[in-house]
N, C-alpha and C positions, 0 to 999 in steps of 0.2 A: 159331523159331517162333509166330508171335500166335494166341493162343487167343479163340476167338470162342464166344459164347453158342452159335450153330446149332449147333457141336459137340456141349454138352452135352444141347440136346433133341435131339437124333439118336440119342445115344445109348440101347444097346437090352436094356441089362441092369444092374438096379439097381448090382453092381458098378462096372460104367463109371461110371454117373450120379456113385456118390458119389466116386469117383477123379476126374472133370471138376470135380465140384463140390470137393472139395479143393483141386485145383488153381487151381482162379478165386480161391479163397481166399488160394491164397499168391500170386499175383499182388498182389491187393490189399494185403499185407501185404507185399510188395515195393516198393510202389508208397508205400503212407501211411507206410510204418516208422520212414524215417530222420528225418522231422518230427513225428514224435509218441513220443520216448522215445529213438531213436535205437539201439532194439533189431540186434542183426542176424536179421531174418528168413529167412534162408535155413538156420537150424539142422535 
């Protein structure tokens, strides 16, 4: 499922926003990881 920024802003609670933000950052690491050191970003 594709993550969207809209989902982040529609979050109702701080916990939900934090979880969504961490998910977004994880997706960015998965995209950028292999060409920036090659470490496994799924850990």
